[in-house]
PDB file of N, CA, C and O in Angstrom:
ATOM      1  N   UNK A   1      21.249  56.395  26.579  1.00  0.00           N
ATOM      2  CA  UNK A   1      20.180  55.513  26.958  1.00  0.00           C
ATOM      3  C   UNK A   1      19.041  55.664  25.954  1.00  0.00           C
ATOM      4  O   UNK A   1      18.639  56.784  25.642  1.00  0.00           O
ATOM      5  N   UNK A   2      18.520  54.557  25.449  1.00  0.00           N
ATOM      6  CA  UNK A   2      17.467  54.640  24.445  1.00  0.00           C
ATOM      7  C   UNK A   2      16.102  54.658  25.114  1.00  0.00           C
ATOM      8  O   UNK A   2      15.906  54.135  26.211  1.00  0.00           O
ATOM      9  N   UNK A   3      15.183  55.272  24.417  1.00  0.00           N
ATOM     10  CA  UNK A   3      13.818  55.373  24.929  1.00  0.00           C
ATOM     11  C   UNK A   3      13.080  54.060  24.681  1.00  0.00           C
ATOM     12  O   UNK A   3      13.400  53.353  23.726  1.00  0.00           O
ATOM     13  N   UNK A   4      12.115  53.724  25.505  1.00  0.00           N
ATOM     14  CA  UNK A   4      11.333  52.503  25.267  1.00  0.00           C
ATOM     15  C   UNK A   4      10.536  52.641  23.965  1.00  0.00           C
ATOM     16  O   UNK A   4      10.205  53.753  23.553  1.00  0.00           O
ATOM     17  N   UNK A   5      10.234  51.528  23.329  1.00  0.00           N
ATOM     18  CA  UNK A   5       9.506  51.607  22.059  1.00  0.00           C
ATOM     19  C   UNK A   5       8.103  52.174  22.242  1.00  0.00           C
ATOM     20  O   UNK A   5       7.469  52.003  23.283  1.00  0.00           O
ATOM     21  N   UNK A   6       7.651  52.843  21.217  1.00  0.00           N
ATOM     22  CA  UNK A   6       6.301  53.408  21.243  1.00  0.00           C
ATOM     23  C   UNK A   6       5.276  52.275  21.234  1.00  0.00           C
ATOM     24  O   UNK A   6       5.561  51.188  20.730  1.00  0.00           O
ATOM     25  N   UNK A   7       4.092  52.518  21.783  1.00  0.00           N
ATOM     26  CA  UNK A   7       3.068  51.455  21.808  1.00  0.00           C
ATOM     27  C   UNK A   7       2.705  50.948  20.417  1.00  0.00           C
ATOM     28  O   UNK A   7       2.441  49.759  20.245  1.00  0.00           O
ATOM     29  N   UNK A   8       2.689  51.843  19.413  1.00  0.00           N
ATOM     30  CA  UNK A   8       2.362  51.414  18.050  1.00  0.00           C
ATOM     31  C   UNK A   8       3.432  50.469  17.518  1.00  0.00           C
ATOM     32  O   UNK A   8       3.132  49.472  16.861  1.00  0.00           O
ATOM     33  N   UNK A   9       4.680  50.800  17.813  1.00  0.00           N
ATOM     34  CA  UNK A   9       5.797  49.975  17.352  1.00  0.00           C
ATOM     35  C   UNK A   9       5.760  48.603  18.034  1.00  0.00           C
ATOM     36  O   UNK A   9       6.049  47.588  17.401  1.00  0.00           O
ATOM     37  N   UNK A  10       5.413  48.576  19.295  1.00  0.00           N
ATOM     38  CA  UNK A  10       5.315  47.320  20.035  1.00  0.00           C
ATOM     39  C   UNK A  10       4.173  46.456  19.490  1.00  0.00           C
ATOM     40  O   UNK A  10       4.297  45.233  19.424  1.00  0.00           O
ATOM     41  N   UNK A  11       3.075  47.082  19.104  1.00  0.00           N
ATOM     42  CA  UNK A  11       1.927  46.351  18.564  1.00  0.00           C
ATOM     43  C   UNK A  11       2.266  45.711  17.225  1.00  0.00           C
ATOM     44  O   UNK A  11       1.734  44.651  16.897  1.00  0.00           O
ATOM     45  N   UNK A  12       3.136  46.336  16.455  1.00  0.00           N
ATOM     46  CA  UNK A  12       3.542  45.782  15.163  1.00  0.00           C
ATOM     47  C   UNK A  12       4.570  44.683  15.364  1.00  0.00           C
ATOM     48  O   UNK A  12       4.540  43.674  14.660  1.00  0.00           O
ATOM     49  N   UNK A  13       5.470  44.860  16.302  1.00  0.00           N
ATOM     50  CA  UNK A  13       6.558  43.915  16.506  1.00  0.00           C
ATOM     51  C   UNK A  13       6.084  42.598  17.105  1.00  0.00           C
ATOM     52  O   UNK A  13       6.632  41.551  16.761  1.00  0.00           O
ATOM     53  N   UNK A  14       5.094  42.607  17.983  1.00  0.00           N
ATOM     54  CA  UNK A  14       4.654  41.398  18.676  1.00  0.00           C
ATOM     55  C   UNK A  14       4.150  40.311  17.722  1.00  0.00           C
ATOM     56  O   UNK A  14       4.576  39.163  17.857  1.00  0.00           O
ATOM     57  N   UNK A  15       3.249  40.618  16.749  1.00  0.00           N
ATOM     58  CA  UNK A  15       2.816  39.541  15.836  1.00  0.00           C
ATOM     59  C   UNK A  15       3.937  39.012  14.958  1.00  0.00           C
ATOM     60  O   UNK A  15       3.962  37.826  14.629  1.00  0.00           O
ATOM     61  N   UNK A  16       4.869  39.886  14.572  1.00  0.00           N
ATOM     62  CA  UNK A  16       5.981  39.449  13.735  1.00  0.00           C
ATOM     63  C   UNK A  16       6.866  38.484  14.508  1.00  0.00           C
ATOM     64  O   UNK A  16       7.296  37.471  13.956  1.00  0.00           O
ATOM     65  N   UNK A  17       7.147  38.773  15.769  1.00  0.00           N
ATOM     66  CA  UNK A  17       7.974  37.890  16.585  1.00  0.00           C
ATOM     67  C   UNK A  17       7.259  36.569  16.852  1.00  0.00           C
ATOM     68  O   UNK A  17       7.893  35.514  16.867  1.00  0.00           O
ATOM     69  N   UNK A  18       5.945  36.618  17.062  1.00  0.00           N
ATOM     70  CA  UNK A  18       5.187  35.386  17.297  1.00  0.00           C
ATOM     71  C   UNK A  18       5.209  34.508  16.048  1.00  0.00           C
ATOM     72  O   UNK A  18       5.330  33.287  16.155  1.00  0.00           O
ATOM     73  N   UNK A  19       5.093  35.108  14.875  1.00  0.00           N
ATOM     74  CA  UNK A  19       5.148  34.351  13.624  1.00  0.00           C
ATOM     75  C   UNK A  19       6.526  33.753  13.426  1.00  0.00           C
ATOM     76  O   UNK A  19       6.640  32.615  12.971  1.00  0.00           O
ATOM     77  N   UNK A  20       7.561  34.482  13.751  1.00  0.00           N
ATOM     78  CA  UNK A  20       8.930  33.976  13.604  1.00  0.00           C
ATOM     79  C   UNK A  20       9.165  32.782  14.514  1.00  0.00           C
ATOM     80  O   UNK A  20       9.893  31.862  14.139  1.00  0.00           O
ATOM     81  N   UNK A  21       8.564  32.772  15.707  1.00  0.00           N
ATOM     82  CA  UNK A  21       8.725  31.637  16.613  1.00  0.00           C
ATOM     83  C   UNK A  21       7.947  30.418  16.137  1.00  0.00           C
ATOM     84  O   UNK A  21       8.369  29.291  16.393  1.00  0.00           O
ATOM     85  N   UNK A  22       6.820  30.611  15.449  1.00  0.00           N
ATOM     86  CA  UNK A  22       5.994  29.504  15.003  1.00  0.00           C
ATOM     87  C   UNK A  22       6.514  28.857  13.727  1.00  0.00           C
ATOM     88  O   UNK A  22       6.121  27.731  13.423  1.00  0.00           O
ATOM     89  N   UNK A  23       7.374  29.516  12.972  1.00  0.00           N
ATOM     90  CA  UNK A  23       7.810  28.985  11.689  1.00  0.00           C
ATOM     91  C   UNK A  23       8.527  27.651  11.783  1.00  0.00           C
ATOM     92  O   UNK A  23       8.240  26.787  10.955  1.00  0.00           O
ATOM     93  N   UNK A  24       9.432  27.408  12.717  1.00  0.00           N
ATOM     94  CA  UNK A  24      10.044  26.076  12.762  1.00  0.00           C
ATOM     95  C   UNK A  24       9.017  24.965  12.953  1.00  0.00           C
ATOM     96  O   UNK A  24       9.157  23.895  12.362  1.00  0.00           O
ATOM     97  N   UNK A  25       8.003  25.193  13.754  1.00  0.00           N
ATOM     98  CA  UNK A  25       6.964  24.185  13.946  1.00  0.00           C
ATOM     99  C   UNK A  25       6.175  23.994  12.654  1.00  0.00           C
ATOM    100  O   UNK A  25       5.804  22.872  12.310  1.00  0.00           O
ATOM    101  N   UNK A  26       5.918  25.087  11.941  1.00  0.00           N
ATOM    102  CA  UNK A  26       5.195  24.998  10.675  1.00  0.00           C
ATOM    103  C   UNK A  26       6.019  24.240   9.644  1.00  0.00           C
ATOM    104  O   UNK A  26       5.481  23.406   8.916  1.00  0.00           O
ATOM    105  N   UNK A  27       7.298  24.516   9.572  1.00  0.00           N
ATOM    106  CA  UNK A  27       8.169  23.820   8.627  1.00  0.00           C
ATOM    107  C   UNK A  27       8.242  22.337   8.974  1.00  0.00           C
ATOM    108  O   UNK A  27       8.208  21.490   8.081  1.00  0.00           O
ATOM    109  N   UNK A  28       8.341  22.018  10.249  1.00  0.00           N
ATOM    110  CA  UNK A  28       8.381  20.613  10.665  1.00  0.00           C
ATOM    111  C   UNK A  28       7.069  19.917  10.327  1.00  0.00           C
ATOM    112  O   UNK A  28       7.072  18.755   9.922  1.00  0.00           O
ATOM    113  N   UNK A  29       5.961  20.608  10.488  1.00  0.00           N
ATOM    114  CA  UNK A  29       4.671  20.029  10.142  1.00  0.00           C
ATOM    115  C   UNK A  29       4.546  19.771   8.651  1.00  0.00           C
ATOM    116  O   UNK A  29       4.031  18.733   8.236  1.00  0.00           O
ATOM    117  N   UNK A  30       5.014  20.712   7.849  1.00  0.00           N
ATOM    118  CA  UNK A  30       4.964  20.522   6.401  1.00  0.00           C
ATOM    119  C   UNK A  30       5.928  19.434   5.960  1.00  0.00           C
ATOM    120  O   UNK A  30       5.639  18.681   5.029  1.00  0.00           O
ATOM    121  N   UNK A  31       7.066  19.348   6.620  1.00  0.00           N
ATOM    122  CA  UNK A  31       8.045  18.319   6.269  1.00  0.00           C
ATOM    123  C   UNK A  31       7.497  16.921   6.539  1.00  0.00           C
ATOM    124  O   UNK A  31       7.853  15.971   5.841  1.00  0.00           O
ATOM    125  N   UNK A  32       6.642  16.788   7.538  1.00  0.00           N
ATOM    126  CA  UNK A  32       6.063  15.472   7.818  1.00  0.00           C
ATOM    127  C   UNK A  32       5.008  15.082   6.787  1.00  0.00           C
ATOM    128  O   UNK A  32       4.663  13.905   6.681  1.00  0.00           O
ATOM    129  N   UNK A  33       4.491  16.040   6.031  1.00  0.00           N
ATOM    130  CA  UNK A  33       3.509  15.743   4.991  1.00  0.00           C
ATOM    131  C   UNK A  33       4.145  15.345   3.660  1.00  0.00           C
ATOM    132  O   UNK A  33       3.462  14.805   2.789  1.00  0.00           O
ATOM    133  N   UNK A  34       5.417  15.599   3.494  1.00  0.00           N
ATOM    134  CA  UNK A  34       6.090  15.322   2.223  1.00  0.00           C
ATOM    135  C   UNK A  34       5.994  13.851   1.819  1.00  0.00           C
ATOM    136  O   UNK A  34       5.669  13.585   0.662  1.00  0.00           O
ATOM    137  N   UNK A  35       6.255  12.878   2.696  1.00  0.00           N
ATOM    138  CA  UNK A  35       6.132  11.474   2.257  1.00  0.00           C
ATOM    139  C   UNK A  35       4.733  11.115   1.776  1.00  0.00           C
ATOM    140  O   UNK A  35       4.580  10.336   0.836  1.00  0.00           O
ATOM    141  N   UNK A  36       3.712  11.679   2.415  1.00  0.00           N
ATOM    142  CA  UNK A  36       2.344  11.405   1.983  1.00  0.00           C
ATOM    143  C   UNK A  36       2.078  12.011   0.609  1.00  0.00           C
ATOM    144  O   UNK A  36       1.408  11.393  -0.218  1.00  0.00           O
ATOM    145  N   UNK A  37       2.593  13.207   0.357  1.00  0.00           N
ATOM    146  CA  UNK A  37       2.434  13.825  -0.962  1.00  0.00           C
ATOM    147  C   UNK A  37       3.150  13.008  -2.032  1.00  0.00           C
ATOM    148  O   UNK A  37       2.630  12.837  -3.134  1.00  0.00           O
ATOM    149  N   UNK A  38       4.344  12.501  -1.711  1.00  0.00           N
ATOM    150  CA  UNK A  38       5.089  11.664  -2.660  1.00  0.00           C
ATOM    151  C   UNK A  38       4.313  10.376  -2.939  1.00  0.00           C
ATOM    152  O   UNK A  38       4.209   9.955  -4.091  1.00  0.00           O
ATOM    153  N   UNK A  39       3.774   9.754  -1.902  1.00  0.00           N
ATOM    154  CA  UNK A  39       2.984   8.530  -2.093  1.00  0.00           C
ATOM    155  C   UNK A  39       1.759   8.810  -2.954  1.00  0.00           C
ATOM    156  O   UNK A  39       1.401   7.993  -3.803  1.00  0.00           O
ATOM    157  N   UNK A  40       1.117   9.949  -2.747  1.00  0.00           N
ATOM    158  CA  UNK A  40      -0.048  10.317  -3.543  1.00  0.00           C
ATOM    159  C   UNK A  40       0.322  10.479  -5.017  1.00  0.00           C
ATOM    160  O   UNK A  40      -0.377   9.969  -5.893  1.00  0.00           O
ATOM    161  N   UNK A  41       1.404  11.176  -5.287  1.00  0.00           N
ATOM    162  CA  UNK A  41       1.821  11.402  -6.672  1.00  0.00           C
ATOM    163  C   UNK A  41       2.181  10.074  -7.347  1.00  0.00           C
ATOM    164  O   UNK A  41       1.808   9.848  -8.499  1.00  0.00           O
ATOM    165  N   UNK A  42       2.890   9.208  -6.652  1.00  0.00           N
ATOM    166  CA  UNK A  42       3.245   7.904  -7.221  1.00  0.00           C
ATOM    167  C   UNK A  42       1.985   7.078  -7.472  1.00  0.00           C
ATOM    168  O   UNK A  42       1.858   6.440  -8.517  1.00  0.00           O
ATOM    169  N   UNK A  43       1.055   7.088  -6.518  1.00  0.00           N
ATOM    170  CA  UNK A  43      -0.175   6.308  -6.649  1.00  0.00           C
ATOM    171  C   UNK A  43      -1.008   6.779  -7.839  1.00  0.00           C
ATOM    172  O   UNK A  43      -1.524   5.963  -8.603  1.00  0.00           O
ATOM    173  N   UNK A  44      -1.136   8.084  -7.993  1.00  0.00           N
ATOM    174  CA  UNK A  44      -1.895   8.621  -9.128  1.00  0.00           C
ATOM    175  C   UNK A  44      -1.171   8.327 -10.436  1.00  0.00           C
ATOM    176  O   UNK A  44      -1.808   7.991 -11.434  1.00  0.00           O
ATOM    177  N   UNK A  45       0.158   8.450 -10.440  1.00  0.00           N
ATOM    178  CA  UNK A  45       0.918   8.129 -11.649  1.00  0.00           C
ATOM    179  C   UNK A  45       0.753   6.673 -12.055  1.00  0.00           C
ATOM    180  O   UNK A  45       0.575   6.368 -13.234  1.00  0.00           O
ATOM    181  N   UNK A  46       0.812   5.782 -11.086  1.00  0.00           N
ATOM    182  CA  UNK A  46       0.602   4.364 -11.391  1.00  0.00           C
ATOM    183  C   UNK A  46      -0.837   4.102 -11.826  1.00  0.00           C
ATOM    184  O   UNK A  46      -1.082   3.246 -12.676  1.00  0.00           O
ATOM    185  N   UNK A  47      -1.778   4.826 -11.255  1.00  0.00           N
ATOM    186  CA  UNK A  47      -3.178   4.676 -11.639  1.00  0.00           C
ATOM    187  C   UNK A  47      -3.447   5.167 -13.046  1.00  0.00           C
ATOM    188  O   UNK A  47      -4.303   4.619 -13.740  1.00  0.00           O
ATOM    189  N   UNK A  48      -2.733   6.186 -13.473  1.00  0.00           N
ATOM    190  CA  UNK A  48      -2.869   6.663 -14.850  1.00  0.00           C
ATOM    191  C   UNK A  48      -2.242   5.648 -15.802  1.00  0.00           C
ATOM    192  O   UNK A  48      -2.789   5.378 -16.871  1.00  0.00           O
ATOM    193  N   UNK A  49      -1.114   5.094 -15.424  1.00  0.00           N
ATOM    194  CA  UNK A  49      -0.438   4.116 -16.280  1.00  0.00           C
ATOM    195  C   UNK A  49      -1.234   2.823 -16.383  1.00  0.00           C
ATOM    196  O   UNK A  49      -1.320   2.231 -17.458  1.00  0.00           O
ATOM    197  N   UNK A  50      -1.818   2.380 -15.269  1.00  0.00           N
ATOM    198  CA  UNK A  50      -2.597   1.142 -15.261  1.00  0.00           C
ATOM    199  C   UNK A  50      -3.796   1.349 -14.322  1.00  0.00           C
ATOM    200  O   UNK A  50      -3.642   1.251 -13.105  1.00  0.00           O
ATOM    201  N   UNK A  51      -4.982   1.632 -14.867  1.00  0.00           N
ATOM    202  CA  UNK A  51      -6.150   1.932 -14.018  1.00  0.00           C
ATOM    203  C   UNK A  51      -6.537   0.803 -13.071  1.00  0.00           C
ATOM    204  O   UNK A  51      -7.184   1.060 -12.056  1.00  0.00           O
ATOM    205  N   UNK A  52      -6.166  -0.423 -13.366  1.00  0.00           N
ATOM    206  CA  UNK A  52      -6.469  -1.523 -12.438  1.00  0.00           C
ATOM    207  C   UNK A  52      -5.789  -1.326 -11.094  1.00  0.00           C
ATOM    208  O   UNK A  52      -6.273  -1.808 -10.070  1.00  0.00           O
ATOM    209  N   UNK A  53      -4.669  -0.619 -11.095  1.00  0.00           N
ATOM    210  CA  UNK A  53      -3.940  -0.341  -9.853  1.00  0.00           C
ATOM    211  C   UNK A  53      -4.797   0.468  -8.889  1.00  0.00           C
ATOM    212  O   UNK A  53      -4.747   0.246  -7.679  1.00  0.00           O
ATOM    213  N   UNK A  54      -5.582   1.403  -9.413  1.00  0.00           N
ATOM    214  CA  UNK A  54      -6.405   2.269  -8.565  1.00  0.00           C
ATOM    215  C   UNK A  54      -7.615   1.526  -8.000  1.00  0.00           C
ATOM    216  O   UNK A  54      -8.184   1.960  -6.998  1.00  0.00           O
ATOM    217  N   UNK A  55      -8.013   0.434  -8.611  1.00  0.00           N
ATOM    218  CA  UNK A  55      -9.225  -0.265  -8.189  1.00  0.00           C
ATOM    219  C   UNK A  55      -8.982  -1.242  -7.050  1.00  0.00           C
ATOM    220  O   UNK A  55      -9.940  -1.771  -6.487  1.00  0.00           O
ATOM    221  N   UNK A  56      -7.743  -1.493  -6.699  1.00  0.00           N
ATOM    222  CA  UNK A  56      -7.410  -2.436  -5.645  1.00  0.00           C
ATOM    223  C   UNK A  56      -6.764  -1.660  -4.500  1.00  0.00           C
ATOM    224  O   UNK A  56      -5.856  -0.862  -4.732  1.00  0.00           O
ATOM    225  N   UNK A  57      -7.220  -1.885  -3.270  1.00  0.00           N
ATOM    226  CA  UNK A  57      -6.706  -1.110  -2.151  1.00  0.00           C
ATOM    227  C   UNK A  57      -5.373  -1.643  -1.622  1.00  0.00           C
ATOM    228  O   UNK A  57      -4.607  -0.884  -1.030  1.00  0.00           O
ATOM    229  N   UNK A  58      -5.083  -2.917  -1.820  1.00  0.00           N
ATOM    230  CA  UNK A  58      -3.873  -3.489  -1.223  1.00  0.00           C
ATOM    231  C   UNK A  58      -2.577  -2.920  -1.814  1.00  0.00           C
ATOM    232  O   UNK A  58      -1.654  -2.658  -1.043  1.00  0.00           O
ATOM    233  N   UNK A  59      -2.446  -2.712  -3.128  1.00  0.00           N
ATOM    234  CA  UNK A  59      -1.206  -2.078  -3.607  1.00  0.00           C
ATOM    235  C   UNK A  59      -1.048  -0.644  -3.090  1.00  0.00           C
ATOM    236  O   UNK A  59       0.067  -0.184  -2.840  1.00  0.00           O
ATOM    237  N   UNK A  60      -2.159   0.044  -2.936  1.00  0.00           N
ATOM    238  CA  UNK A  60      -2.087   1.403  -2.387  1.00  0.00           C
ATOM    239  C   UNK A  60      -1.593   1.410  -0.959  1.00  0.00           C
ATOM    240  O   UNK A  60      -0.802   2.270  -0.571  1.00  0.00           O
ATOM    241  N   UNK A  61      -2.058   0.452  -0.175  1.00  0.00           N
ATOM    242  CA  UNK A  61      -1.614   0.349   1.215  1.00  0.00           C
ATOM    243  C   UNK A  61      -0.124  -0.002   1.292  1.00  0.00           C
ATOM    244  O   UNK A  61       0.619   0.565   2.093  1.00  0.00           O
ATOM    245  N   UNK A  62       0.291  -0.933   0.455  1.00  0.00           N
ATOM    246  CA  UNK A  62       1.709  -1.318   0.425  1.00  0.00           C
ATOM    247  C   UNK A  62       2.573  -0.130  -0.001  1.00  0.00           C
ATOM    248  O   UNK A  62       3.630   0.114   0.580  1.00  0.00           O
ATOM    249  N   UNK A  63       2.123   0.601  -1.008  1.00  0.00           N
ATOM    250  CA  UNK A  63       2.860   1.773  -1.462  1.00  0.00           C
ATOM    251  C   UNK A  63       2.944   2.821  -0.362  1.00  0.00           C
ATOM    252  O   UNK A  63       4.008   3.393  -0.126  1.00  0.00           O
ATOM    253  N   UNK A  64       1.830   3.073   0.311  1.00  0.00           N
ATOM    254  CA  UNK A  64       1.820   4.066   1.390  1.00  0.00           C
ATOM    255  C   UNK A  64       2.774   3.665   2.507  1.00  0.00           C
ATOM    256  O   UNK A  64       3.549   4.495   2.984  1.00  0.00           O
ATOM    257  N   UNK A  65       2.729   2.408   2.929  1.00  0.00           N
ATOM    258  CA  UNK A  65       3.642   1.956   3.980  1.00  0.00           C
ATOM    259  C   UNK A  65       5.097   2.033   3.535  1.00  0.00           C
ATOM    260  O   UNK A  65       5.971   2.402   4.319  1.00  0.00           O
ATOM    261  N   UNK A  66       5.351   1.690   2.293  1.00  0.00           N
ATOM    262  CA  UNK A  66       6.726   1.730   1.800  1.00  0.00           C
ATOM    263  C   UNK A  66       7.254   3.158   1.755  1.00  0.00           C
ATOM    264  O   UNK A  66       8.367   3.424   2.210  1.00  0.00           O
ATOM    265  N   UNK A  67       6.462   4.077   1.210  1.00  0.00           N
ATOM    266  CA  UNK A  67       6.939   5.452   1.027  1.00  0.00           C
ATOM    267  C   UNK A  67       6.983   6.208   2.345  1.00  0.00           C
ATOM    268  O   UNK A  67       7.914   6.978   2.580  1.00  0.00           O
ATOM    269  N   UNK A  68       5.996   6.003   3.207  1.00  0.00           N
ATOM    270  CA  UNK A  68       5.900   6.801   4.436  1.00  0.00           C
ATOM    271  C   UNK A  68       6.696   6.202   5.585  1.00  0.00           C
ATOM    272  O   UNK A  68       7.201   6.937   6.433  1.00  0.00           O
ATOM    273  N   UNK A  69       6.816   4.880   5.626  1.00  0.00           N
ATOM    274  CA  UNK A  69       7.468   4.267   6.776  1.00  0.00           C
ATOM    275  C   UNK A  69       8.784   3.580   6.420  1.00  0.00           C
ATOM    276  O   UNK A  69       9.808   3.880   7.033  1.00  0.00           O
ATOM    277  N   UNK A  70       8.787   2.681   5.465  1.00  0.00           N
ATOM    278  CA  UNK A  70       9.969   1.845   5.204  1.00  0.00           C
ATOM    279  C   UNK A  70      11.124   2.632   4.598  1.00  0.00           C
ATOM    280  O   UNK A  70      12.255   2.528   5.071  1.00  0.00           O
ATOM    281  N   UNK A  71      10.857   3.407   3.571  1.00  0.00           N
ATOM    282  CA  UNK A  71      11.947   4.140   2.914  1.00  0.00           C
ATOM    283  C   UNK A  71      12.596   5.145   3.865  1.00  0.00           C
ATOM    284  O   UNK A  71      13.825   5.187   3.925  1.00  0.00           O
ATOM    285  N   UNK A  72      11.832   5.965   4.622  1.00  0.00           N
ATOM    286  CA  UNK A  72      12.501   6.851   5.586  1.00  0.00           C
ATOM    287  C   UNK A  72      13.292   6.103   6.659  1.00  0.00           C
ATOM    288  O   UNK A  72      14.356   6.560   7.075  1.00  0.00           O
ATOM    289  N   UNK A  73      12.777   4.955   7.109  1.00  0.00           N
ATOM    290  CA  UNK A  73      13.509   4.178   8.121  1.00  0.00           C
ATOM    291  C   UNK A  73      14.826   3.650   7.552  1.00  0.00           C
ATOM    292  O   UNK A  73      15.862   3.712   8.213  1.00  0.00           O
ATOM    293  N   UNK A  74      14.781   3.135   6.337  1.00  0.00           N
ATOM    294  CA  UNK A  74      16.018   2.663   5.700  1.00  0.00           C
ATOM    295  C   UNK A  74      16.989   3.812   5.444  1.00  0.00           C
ATOM    296  O   UNK A  74      18.200   3.653   5.597  1.00  0.00           O
ATOM    297  N   UNK A  75      16.464   4.950   5.062  1.00  0.00           N
ATOM    298  CA  UNK A  75      17.304   6.130   4.822  1.00  0.00           C
ATOM    299  C   UNK A  75      18.013   6.561   6.104  1.00  0.00           C
ATOM    300  O   UNK A  75      19.211   6.844   6.091  1.00  0.00           O
ATOM    301  N   UNK A  76      17.263   6.611   7.224  1.00  0.00           N
ATOM    302  CA  UNK A  76      17.886   6.992   8.502  1.00  0.00           C
ATOM    303  C   UNK A  76      18.956   5.985   8.911  1.00  0.00           C
ATOM    304  O   UNK A  76      20.017   6.372   9.400  1.00  0.00           O
ATOM    305  N   UNK A  77      18.685   4.708   8.715  1.00  0.00           N
ATOM    306  CA  UNK A  77      19.677   3.673   9.055  1.00  0.00           C
ATOM    307  C   UNK A  77      20.928   3.834   8.212  1.00  0.00           C
ATOM    308  O   UNK A  77      22.043   3.735   8.725  1.00  0.00           O
ATOM    309  N   UNK A  78      20.749   4.084   6.917  1.00  0.00           N
ATOM    310  CA  UNK A  78      21.892   4.251   6.021  1.00  0.00           C
ATOM    311  C   UNK A  78      22.704   5.477   6.398  1.00  0.00           C
ATOM    312  O   UNK A  78      23.933   5.431   6.372  1.00  0.00           O
ATOM    313  N   UNK A  79      22.042   6.573   6.750  1.00  0.00           N
ATOM    314  CA  UNK A  79      22.758   7.800   7.103  1.00  0.00           C
ATOM    315  C   UNK A  79      23.485   7.646   8.435  1.00  0.00           C
ATOM    316  O   UNK A  79      24.542   8.245   8.631  1.00  0.00           O
ATOM    317  N   UNK A  80      22.931   6.846   9.356  1.00  0.00           N
ATOM    318  CA  UNK A  80      23.588   6.620  10.636  1.00  0.00           C
ATOM    319  C   UNK A  80      24.894   5.858  10.469  1.00  0.00           C
ATOM    320  O   UNK A  80      25.841   6.074  11.225  1.00  0.00           O
ATOM    321  N   UNK A  81      24.948   4.972   9.489  1.00  0.00           N
ATOM    322  CA  UNK A  81      26.150   4.167   9.264  1.00  0.00           C
ATOM    323  C   UNK A  81      27.276   4.976   8.642  1.00  0.00           C
ATOM    324  O   UNK A  81      28.440   4.594   8.762  1.00  0.00           O
ATOM    325  N   UNK A  82      26.967   6.060   7.996  1.00  0.00           N
ATOM    326  CA  UNK A  82      28.000   6.856   7.317  1.00  0.00           C
ATOM    327  C   UNK A  82      28.794   7.669   8.271  1.00  0.00           C
ATOM    328  O   UNK A  82      29.701   8.392   7.860  1.00  0.00           O
TER     329      UNK A  82
END
């Protein structure tokens, strides 16, 4: 029969276990930011290539909707068909 863990050992183990439980939520949260980061990089790249692109808000909105909403929706539909 094993002895119960020492209080010091329990104090160290509790935060580690709590962090391990929170990681999937953290990964899911970061994964939801990826499309926005991709849209940002594309927008800045297009703005460097043609500065007029950065001065108009409508292409930025279209790009954001395409990268964050339309492309993932089409990707999910395509993967469902396979």
